[in-house]
N, C-alpha and C positions, 0 to 999 in steps of 0.2 A: 807419250805425246808431249810436245813442247808446251811452254806456258802461254801459248797464244790464247787470246780471248776467243771464246766460241759463241757467245750470245751478246746481242746488241739491242738495247731498248730503243724503240722508235723516237721517244721524246728526248733522247740524248743527242740526236742528230740535229745540229743547228743549220738553218738555211743561210746560204751565202749568195748574195747577188753577184753573179759573174759579169753580166752586162745588163743594161736595162731590160726588164721583162724576163730574165733567165735566172731562176733560183735553183741552187744545187744543195742537196744534202748528201753527205757521205754516210753511207749505211755500214754494212759489215765489211770487214777487210781482214786479210791475213798476210802472211809473208809473200804470197805469190799472186794475189788478186784483190780487187777492190770493187765494191758495189756502190753505185751512186744513183740518186733519184734526181730528175730534172723536171721542174715545173716551168713550162714555157708559155708566156702570154702571146696571143695572136700578134703578129708583126715583129716579135723579138727576133734579133739576128745574132747568132754566134758567128763571129767573123772567121774567115779562113785562118786556120792554124794547123800545126802538126805537133806531134809528140812521139817519143820513142815507144810508147805503150800500145799494144794491140787493144782494140776496143770493139766490143760487140754490144748491140743495143736492141731494145724492144719498145715499140710504141704502144703504150697501154691505152691511151685515149688521145683524140685530136689528130692533127696532121701537120707535117712540115715538109719543106723542100730540102733535101739533103744532097749535098755535092760531096763526092768522094773521088779525089783525083779529077779526071776529066768527065766523070759520069754524074748526072743529076737525076734524081727521081723524087716523086712525091711518096712519102711514107705515111701510112694511115694506121689507125688502131689495128693491132694484130700483126703488123709488119715488123721485120727485124733486119739488121744489117751488121756487116763486119767491116772494120776499118783497120788495115794493117798499120803497124807502127811506122812513123815518119811519112805517111801519106797525107797531103794537105786535104782538109775537109772543112765544110761550113754548113750551117743550118739556118733556115728562115722559117719561122712558125707561121702556118697558114691559119690555123685555129688553135685555141688554147690546147696545150698538149702536156701529157705526163709521159715521160720517157725514163726507162731504166737502162743503165749502162754498166758493163763490167770492164775493168781495165786490168791488163796483165802485162808487166808487173804492176803493183799498186802505184798510183800517182802520189808521189810524196807531197806535192803541193796541195792535194786534197786532204791530206792528213794534218796539215799545219793550221788550218782555219777552224 
């Protein structure tokens, strides 16, 4: 096996404020995927954006309105979603939420902070 790191301590992951009310921590990652945690305050908005990475997510708690392409839905605790690479998407938090996302390939910008 390559010399990729295989274990990550939770207290190593620093929070980064992406936009007001949206905090991200980059958790585990390897050559082909990256795991991130998002703490989203009620009313926080992650504006419409796109990236070449496929993204799959799981809402651990809370709720948000998620728009993927032309479709918008309310996602609540227990719901999950898939966002293909290069598809515009945005989120508006309805109530404080904890969301876990996986990006493939890894988002290099999430490794630099």
